[in-house]
C-alpha positions in Angstrom: -142.6 -30.8 -44.6 -139.1 -32.0 -44.4 -136.7 -32.0 -41.9 -132.9 -31.8 -42.0 -130.4 -32.6 -38.7 -128.2 -29.6 -39.2 -125.4 -28.8 -36.4 -126.7 -25.4 -34.8 -123.9 -22.7 -35.7 -122.2 -21.4 -33.1 -123.7 -17.5 -32.5 -121.4 -16.2 -30.6 -119.1 -13.4 -31.7 -115.3 -13.7 -31.8 -113.3 -10.9 -30.6 -112.5 -9.2 -33.7 -108.5 -9.3 -34.1 -108.4 -5.3 -34.0 -110.0 -5.3 -30.7 -107.6 -7.8 -29.4 -104.8 -5.6 -30.7 -106.2 -2.5 -28.9 -106.5 -4.1 -25.6 -103.0 -5.2 -25.6 -102.2 -1.7 -26.7 -104.0 0.0 -23.8 -102.3 -2.8 -21.6 -98.8 -1.5 -22.6 -99.2 2.0 -22.2 -100.4 2.1 -18.4 -97.3 -0.2 -18.2 -94.9 2.8 -19.6 -96.6 5.1 -17.6 -97.5 3.9 -14.0 -94.4 0.9 -14.1 -91.6 3.5 -13.7 -93.6 5.4 -11.1 -94.4 2.5 -8.7 -90.8 1.2 -9.3 -89.4 4.4 -8.3 -91.7 4.2 -4.8 -89.8 0.8 -4.1 -86.4 2.0 -4.7 -86.9 4.7 -2.5 -88.4 2.6 0.5 -85.4 0.1 0.1 -83.0 2.5 0.1 -84.0 4.2 3.3 -84.6 0.7 5.0 -82.1 -1.3 3.6 -79.4 0.7 1.2 -78.4 4.2 3.3 -77.3 4.0 6.6 -78.1 7.3 8.8 -74.2 7.7 10.1 -73.5 8.4 6.4 -75.1 11.9 6.4 -74.7 14.4 9.2 -78.4 16.0 9.0 -80.9 13.3 8.2 -83.1 15.5 5.8 -80.0 14.8 3.6 -80.4 10.7 3.9 -84.0 11.3 2.3 -83.1 13.8 -0.6 -80.4 11.8 -1.7 -82.8 8.6 -1.5 -85.3 10.6 -3.5 -83.1 11.7 -6.2 -81.7 8.0 -6.7 -85.5 6.9 -6.8 -85.8 9.7 -9.3 -83.0 8.4 -12.0 -84.5 4.7 -11.6 -87.7 5.9 -12.5 -86.9 8.5 -15.5 -84.4 5.5 -17.0 -86.9 3.0 -16.5 -89.7 5.1 -18.3 -87.1 6.0 -21.4 -86.6 2.3 -21.8 -90.5 1.6 -22.1 -91.1 4.0 -24.3 -88.2 2.7 -26.6 -89.5 -0.7 -26.4 -93.1 0.5 -26.8 -92.4 2.5 -29.7 -90.3 -1.0 -31.7 -92.7 -3.0 -31.1 -96.0 -0.9 -32.4 -93.9 -0.1 -35.2 -95.3 -1.8 -38.4 -93.0 -4.3 -39.4 -91.2 -3.6 -42.7 -92.7 -5.0 -45.7 -91.1 -7.9 -46.8 -89.9 -7.2 -50.4 -91.7 -8.9 -53.4 -91.5 -11.9 -54.6 -89.7 -12.5 -57.9 -91.9 -13.3 -60.4 -92.0 -16.3 -62.3 -93.2 -14.3 -65.4 -90.4 -13.0 -67.7 -90.5 -9.8 -68.4 -91.8 -8.6 -71.8 -88.5 -7.2 -73.4 -87.0 -10.7 -72.6 -89.9 -12.2 -74.2 -89.3 -9.9 -77.3 -85.8 -10.8 -77.2 -86.3 -14.4 -76.7 -89.0 -14.7 -79.6 -86.8 -12.8 -81.9 -83.6 -14.7 -81.6 -85.8 -17.8 -82.2 -87.4 -16.7 -85.1 -83.9 -15.3 -86.7 -82.6 -18.8 -86.1 -85.1 -20.6 -88.4 -84.2 -18.2 -91.3 -82.7 -20.2 -93.9 -82.5 -20.1 -97.7 -83.1 -23.2 -99.7 -83.4 -24.1 -103.4 -86.7 -25.9 -103.8 -88.5 -27.1 -107.3 -86.3 -24.8 -108.8 -86.5 -21.8 -107.0 -84.4 -19.9 -104.9 -86.3 -19.4 -101.2 -85.5 -17.4 -98.4 -87.9 -17.7 -95.4 -89.3 -19.5 -92.7 -91.5 -23.0 -92.6 -95.0 -23.1 -90.5 -93.3 -24.7 -87.7 -90.0 -23.4 -85.9 -87.3 -26.0 -85.6 -89.0 -27.8 -88.4 -85.7 -27.9 -90.7 -87.4 -30.5 -92.8 -89.8 -28.4 -94.5 -88.5 -25.7 -97.1 -90.0 -22.1 -96.5 -93.8 -22.1 -96.7 -96.2 -19.0 -97.5 -97.5 -19.1 -94.3 -94.4 -19.5 -92.0 -92.7 -16.8 -94.5 -95.6 -14.3 -94.0 -95.9 -14.9 -90.3 -92.0 -14.6 -90.5 -91.8 -10.9 -92.4 -94.6 -9.6 -89.9 -92.3 -10.5 -86.8 -89.5 -8.6 -88.3 -91.1 -5.7 -89.7 -93.5 -5.2 -86.9 -89.9 -5.3 -84.2 -87.6 -3.6 -86.9 -85.3 -6.9 -87.0 -82.1 -6.3 -88.6 -79.8 -9.0 -89.6 -77.8 -8.9 -92.4 -78.9 -12.5 -93.5 -82.3 -11.7 -94.0 -83.4 -9.1 -97.1 -86.9 -8.1 -96.8 -86.8 -8.0 -100.6 -85.7 -11.5 -100.8 -88.2 -13.0 -98.5 -91.0 -10.9 -100.6 -89.5 -12.1 -103.9 -89.8 -15.8 -102.4 -93.4 -15.2 -101.6 -94.3 -14.4 -104.7 -92.5 -17.2 -106.6 -94.8 -19.7 -104.2 -97.9 -18.7 -105.3 -100.5 -21.0 -106.7 -101.0 -21.6 -110.5 -103.5 -18.8 -111.4 -102.3 -16.4 -108.7 -102.6 -16.2 -104.8 -101.5 -18.6 -101.6 -102.7 -21.7 -100.2 -101.3 -23.5 -97.0 -99.9 -26.4 -97.1 -102.7 -28.5 -96.6 -105.3 -27.4 -99.2 -104.9 -27.9 -103.1 -103.3 -25.9 -105.9 -105.6 -23.0 -105.7 -105.3 -19.9 -104.2 -107.4 -19.3 -101.2 -109.0 -15.9 -100.1 -107.8 -16.6 -96.5 -104.2 -17.1 -97.1 -103.7 -14.7 -100.1 -105.1 -11.7 -97.6 -102.8 -12.8 -94.8 -99.8 -12.9 -96.8 -100.5 -9.8 -99.3 -100.8 -7.9 -95.8 -97.5 -9.2 -95.0 -95.7 -8.1 -98.1 -97.4 -4.4 -98.0 -95.7 -4.2 -94.5 -92.4 -5.5 -95.7 -92.6 -2.8 -98.7 -94.3 -4.3 -101.8 -94.0 -2.5 -104.7 -97.5 -0.6 -106.1 -97.9 -2.6 -109.4 -97.4 -6.2 -107.7 -99.8 -4.9 -105.0 -102.7 -3.3 -107.3 -102.7 -6.8 -109.3 -102.6 -9.1 -106.0 -105.9 -6.9 -104.5 -107.7 -7.1 -107.7 -106.9 -11.0 -107.6 -108.2 -11.2 -103.6 -111.3 -9.0 -104.7 -111.8 -11.9 -107.3 -111.8 -14.8 -104.6 -114.1 -13.1 -102.6 -117.5 -13.8 -104.3 -120.0 -15.8 -103.0 -120.5 -17.1 -106.4 -116.5 -18.0 -106.4 -116.1 -19.5 -102.5 -119.8 -19.9 -101.0 -118.1 -22.1 -98.2 -115.6 -18.9 -97.4 -118.2 -16.4 -97.3 -120.0 -17.7 -95.0 -116.9 -18.0 -92.5 -116.3 -15.4 -89.8 -112.4 -15.9 -89.7 -112.1 -16.1 -93.8 -114.2 -12.6 -94.0 -112.1 -11.1 -91.1 -108.9 -11.9 -92.7 -109.7 -10.2 -96.0 -111.6 -7.4 -94.1 -108.5 -6.5 -92.3 -106.3 -6.5 -95.1 -108.3 -4.8 -97.5 -108.5 -1.9 -94.7 -104.7 -1.7 -94.5 -103.4 -2.1 -98.1 -106.8 -1.0 -100.1 -109.0 0.8 -98.2 -110.7 1.9 -101.0 -111.8 -1.6 -102.7 -115.2 -1.5 -103.4 -115.0 -5.0 -101.3 -114.6 -3.5 -98.2 -117.8 -2.1 -97.5 -119.8 -5.2 -98.7 -117.6 -7.7 -96.2 -117.9 -5.5 -93.7 -121.6 -5.3 -94.0 -122.2 -9.0 -94.4 -119.7 -9.6 -91.2 -121.7 -7.3 -89.2 -125.2 -8.9 -90.1 -123.9 -12.6 -89.5 -123.5 -11.7 -85.8 -126.2 -12.9 -83.3 -127.3 -9.7 -81.0 -128.8 -9.9 -77.3 -129.5 -7.4 -74.9 -127.2 -6.5 -72.4 -127.1 -5.0 -68.8 -126.3 -1.2 -70.3 -126.1 -2.0 -73.9 -126.8 -4.5 -77.0 -124.0 -7.4 -77.0 -123.1 -9.0 -80.0 -121.2 -12.6 -80.9 -120.1 -14.7 -83.8 -119.5 -18.0 -84.4 -117.6 -20.1 -86.6 -120.1 -19.7 -89.5 -122.0 -16.4 -90.0 -125.6 -16.1 -88.6 -124.7 -18.9 -86.1 -125.9 -19.4 -82.4 -122.7 -20.4 -81.3 -120.5 -18.4 -79.3 -116.9 -18.3 -80.1 -114.8 -15.8 -77.9 -111.6 -16.1 -80.9 -114.3 -15.7 -83.6 -116.0 -12.6 -81.5 -112.6 -11.4 -80.9 -111.7 -11.3 -84.2 -114.7 -10.0 -85.7 -114.4 -6.6 -83.2 -111.1 -6.0 -84.6 -111.8 -6.3 -88.2 -114.8 -4.3 -87.7 -112.8 -1.8 -85.8 -110.4 -1.4 -88.7 -113.0 -1.2 -91.4 -114.5 1.9 -89.1 -111.5 4.0 -89.3 -111.4 4.0 -93.4 -114.8 3.5 -93.8 -117.5 6.3 -94.5 -120.1 5.0 -92.6 -117.2 3.9 -89.8 -119.4 4.9 -86.9 -122.3 1.9 -87.3 -119.0 -0.7 -87.8 -117.2 1.2 -84.5 -120.3 0.3 -82.6 -120.7 -3.1 -83.7 -116.7 -3.9 -82.7 -118.0 -2.3 -79.2 -121.3 -4.7 -79.0 -118.5 -7.6 -79.5 -116.0 -6.3 -76.9 -119.5 -6.0 -74.5 -120.2 -9.5 -74.7 -116.4 -10.7 -74.5 -115.9 -8.5 -71.1 -119.8 -10.3 -69.8 -119.3 -13.5 -70.9 -117.0 -16.7 -68.9 -114.9 -17.1 -71.9 -113.5 -20.2 -72.6 -109.6 -19.2 -73.4 -108.3 -22.5 -74.7 -106.7 -22.5 -78.3 -109.1 -24.1 -80.7 -108.8 -25.6 -84.2 -111.2 -24.8 -87.3 -112.0 -27.0 -90.0 -112.5 -25.1 -93.1 -113.7 -27.7 -96.0 -114.4 -26.9 -99.8 -115.7 -29.2 -101.8 -113.8 -29.6 -105.3 -114.4 -30.6 -108.8 -113.0 -34.6 -108.2 -115.7 -35.1 -105.3 -113.1 -34.7 -102.4 -112.3 -31.4 -100.2 -109.8 -28.9 -100.1 -109.3 -28.7 -96.4 -107.4 -26.4 -93.9 -107.0 -26.5 -90.0 -107.1 -23.4 -89.2 -105.8 -22.5 -85.2 -107.3 -20.1 -83.0 -104.9 -18.6 -80.3 -107.9 -17.6 -78.2 -106.2 -15.4 -75.3 -104.3 -13.5 -77.9 -107.0 -12.4 -80.3 -109.5 -11.8 -77.1 -106.8 -9.8 -75.6 -106.0 -7.5 -78.6 -110.1 -7.1 -78.7 -110.0 -6.0 -75.1 -107.4 -3.2 -75.9 -109.6 -1.5 -78.7 -109.9 2.2 -77.7 -113.7 2.9 -76.4 -113.9 -0.1 -74.3 -113.8 0.5 -70.6 -114.3 -1.8 -67.6 -112.3 -5.0 -68.9 -109.5 -4.6 -67.2 -109.5 -7.8 -65.0 -110.5 -9.8 -67.9 -107.7 -8.2 -69.9 -104.7 -9.0 -67.2 -106.5 -12.6 -66.9 -106.3 -13.0 -70.9 -102.7 -11.8 -70.9 -101.8 -14.3 -68.3 -103.0 -17.1 -70.2 -101.2 -15.7 -72.8 -98.3 -16.7 -71.0 -99.1 -20.1 -70.2 -97.7 -22.0 -73.5 -94.7 -20.0 -73.5 -91.5 -21.4 -72.8 -87.7 -20.3 -73.9 -88.9 -17.7 -76.8 -91.4 -19.4 -78.6 -95.1 -20.6 -77.9 -96.6 -24.5 -77.8 -99.4 -25.5 -79.4 -101.8 -28.1 -77.7 -100.2 -30.9 -80.1 -96.7 -29.7 -78.6 -95.4 -28.0 -82.1 -94.6 -24.8 -81.9 -95.8 -22.7 -84.8 -94.2 -19.4 -85.8 -97.3 -17.7 -85.9 -98.5 -18.6 -82.5 -94.8 -17.0 -81.5 -95.9 -13.9 -83.4 -99.1 -13.6 -82.3 -98.4 -13.9 -78.7 -95.1 -11.5 -78.8 -96.9 -9.0 -80.3 -100.0 -9.2 -78.0 -97.5 -8.5 -75.1 -95.9 -5.8 -76.8 -99.2 -3.8 -77.0 -100.3 -4.8 -73.7 -97.1 -3.7 -71.9 -97.2 -0.1 -74.2 -100.5 0.1 -73.0 -100.1 -0.4 -69.3 -96.6 1.4 -69.0 -97.8 5.6 -68.3 -94.8 8.5 -68.8 -92.8 9.5 -65.4 
């Protein structure tokens, strides 16, 4: 048998703070009650023995009555003074004013972010085309407007109804159309000259919100649907991020698309399911059917399935799947740090088409936790919102490489806005 030398714990029971306070209150009450009576007796005897001469009074009884009256007055004065003191001492101290919060108000964040995005808008002529929009990174004035940057800038001004005489939404949309790759569609600046579904879907949704005409919308939807094919893009069709962007866009722009139910089912089948304490949970990783557990990808999947559920005939299936993902987000010990995902597709010349996708994890998780029908996640939601503000400063968010991507500012600002609206009650 092993032995350990341990200090014997002190088994004496310390006096509770409440007991000490009660004892002090009882002593104080006794002094207030008995003190004036004792003082009156002492004053009565002192008046008779030392203060009031007998020759002042013609009748001896008057001397005793006067001494008693004086002693009574002294006792009453002491009693009143004691009661006032006891009342002031026992009254609770006024609560100190709440300390000023270091976190800015949501209104201040929105105003500063909008001002910063407006300041980055510019019009240039690049490769024979007049472009109006934004680059992907704020304060990056050496780069002309890009498809990704301009799509996020357009989302920002439509989401917050930002009005400025310099900015025409129509001109931004025309610039985005001019930035298409050969064959149609869009790609990130690090990708090749070929449109890719994840960027095309994101740009299409932004232009739709900005007022894209129906004819151009129909053409771009058909183009996107052709890209969303395992034969055309086997790598992308196995990635959670690509599917979630495509599902969210089609649910908003073309809810009757025949591709939408197929994509939603593919994403649903690619989840990993587990038995939760109260109900089953589901989670996703970078790839479909992956055992890896990613907070960002699970949140994106839950949001995409929730949007699909709103327009598909069998929406209850996808809504339940979205709630399974949110339950996992509520129960799991999440890593809310920003993360990067590499999307690499082989091309015909033997090289690869590469895209680095940044995940603002806290923002995605917070948005998923705000989905309706998912109670019991308030503490986790507040933690995610607090985490969103960690990288915010002066109207912009900073990535872990200290750059200021416009998409991060859009995601952070819109999520904080939604949280503030959710938690504000009518008076």
